[in-house]
C-alpha positions in Angstrom: -8.9 8.8 -56.7 -10.1 6.4 -54.0 -8.1 3.1 -53.6 -10.1 0.0 -54.3 -10.2 -2.9 -51.8 -12.4 -5.1 -53.9 -11.1 -8.7 -53.9 -8.4 -7.9 -51.4 -9.7 -10.4 -48.8 -10.1 -13.2 -51.4 -6.3 -13.3 -51.9 -4.2 -16.1 -50.4 -2.0 -15.0 -47.5 0.9 -16.8 -46.0 1.6 -16.3 -42.3 5.3 -16.5 -41.4 6.7 -16.9 -37.9 9.2 -14.2 -37.1 12.6 -15.2 -35.7 12.9 -15.2 -32.0 16.4 -13.6 -31.9 16.7 -10.8 -29.3 19.2 -9.0 -27.2 20.7 -11.0 -24.2 19.6 -9.6 -20.9 22.2 -10.0 -18.1 19.9 -10.1 -15.1 22.6 -10.3 -12.5 24.6 -7.3 -13.9 21.7 -5.2 -15.2 23.1 -5.0 -18.7 22.3 -6.0 -22.3 25.1 -7.8 -24.2 25.0 -9.9 -27.3 22.1 -11.8 -28.8 20.1 -15.0 -27.9 17.8 -17.1 -29.9 15.3 -20.0 -29.5 15.0 -21.3 -25.9 17.2 -18.7 -24.3 15.2 -15.9 -26.0 12.0 -17.5 -24.9 13.2 -17.7 -21.3 13.8 -14.0 -21.4 10.3 -13.5 -22.9 8.8 -15.5 -20.0 10.8 -13.5 -17.5 9.6 -10.2 -19.0 6.0 -11.3 -19.2 5.8 -12.5 -15.6 7.6 -9.4 -14.3 5.5 -6.8 -16.1 2.3 -5.7 -14.4 -0.5 -5.7 -16.9 -2.1 -2.3 -17.7 0.6 -0.3 -15.8 2.9 0.7 -18.7 1.6 2.4 -21.8 4.5 1.1 -23.8 3.0 -2.5 -23.7 -0.2 -3.6 -25.3 -3.2 -4.4 -23.1 -2.7 -8.1 -23.4 1.0 -8.1 -22.3 2.1 -9.0 -18.8 0.3 -10.4 -15.7 -2.0 -8.9 -13.1 -0.8 -9.4 -9.5 -1.5 -6.1 -7.7 -5.0 -7.0 -6.9 -4.0 -10.3 -5.2 -2.6 -8.5 -2.2 -4.8 -9.1 0.9 -6.8 -12.0 -0.7 -7.1 -15.5 0.9 -4.1 -17.6 0.0 -6.2 -20.5 -1.4 -7.9 -18.2 -3.8 -4.6 -16.6 -4.8 -3.0 -20.0 -5.6 -5.9 -20.9 -7.9 -6.0 -17.4 -9.5 -2.2 -17.4 -10.0 -2.5 -20.6 -12.1 -5.1 -19.1 -14.3 -3.3 -15.7 -14.7 0.1 -17.2 -15.4 -1.3 -19.5 -18.0 -3.3 -16.7 -19.6 -0.3 -14.4 -19.7 2.1 -16.9 -21.1 -0.2 -18.4 -23.7 -0.2 -15.1 -25.6 3.2 -16.1 -26.9 2.7 -18.5 -29.9 5.9 -20.4 -29.0 4.4 -21.6 -25.7 2.2 -24.7 -26.0 1.0 -25.2 -22.4 1.7 -24.4 -18.7 1.5 -27.3 -16.2 2.7 -28.8 -13.0 1.9 -25.9 -10.7 3.1 -26.2 -7.1 2.5 -23.5 -4.5 4.8 -22.9 -1.5 3.0 -20.9 1.2 5.5 -21.5 4.1 6.5 -17.9 4.3 3.8 -15.7 5.7 2.5 -13.2 3.1 4.2 -14.8 0.2 3.1 -17.4 -2.4 5.9 -18.9 -4.4 4.6 -20.8 -7.4 6.7 -23.2 -9.5 5.5 -24.6 -12.8 6.6 -26.0 -16.2 6.3 -24.1 -19.4 6.0 -26.4 -22.4 7.3 -24.7 -25.5 8.3 -25.5 -29.1 11.9 -25.6 -27.8 11.3 -28.0 -24.9 10.2 -27.6 -21.3 11.3 -24.6 -19.2 10.9 -24.8 -15.4 9.9 -21.4 -14.0 8.8 -19.8 -10.8 7.0 -16.6 -9.7 6.6 -15.1 -6.2 3.7 -12.9 -5.2 3.1 -11.0 -2.0 -0.4 -11.6 -0.5 
């Protein structure tokens, strides 16, 4: 007997947001202890997204992470503009993030672009930074 899918797509579906509770990462001690929720969980998610190179790890889906490897050797002005686009694109994949604004680039160290920005979330604003070698 073949299952029937007639009328399946005409049903009403309710989409529920999953809880954001996750394990607490202790970045200074390289350990995982306890649980975090809401803004602290989102801070960890932002950290993981910005520190995972896209397409490099088969455990992550193709849309997870950020591409930075190909920025090495490119002109600094182009890297700054491209970083804004790539950071925004990477973070906006998370439905809890509303927007990414207020980008500032520090190029005072040769070969390094340090970008600071604000991540506007459903839990409030989170100031964040990312450093890239160019």
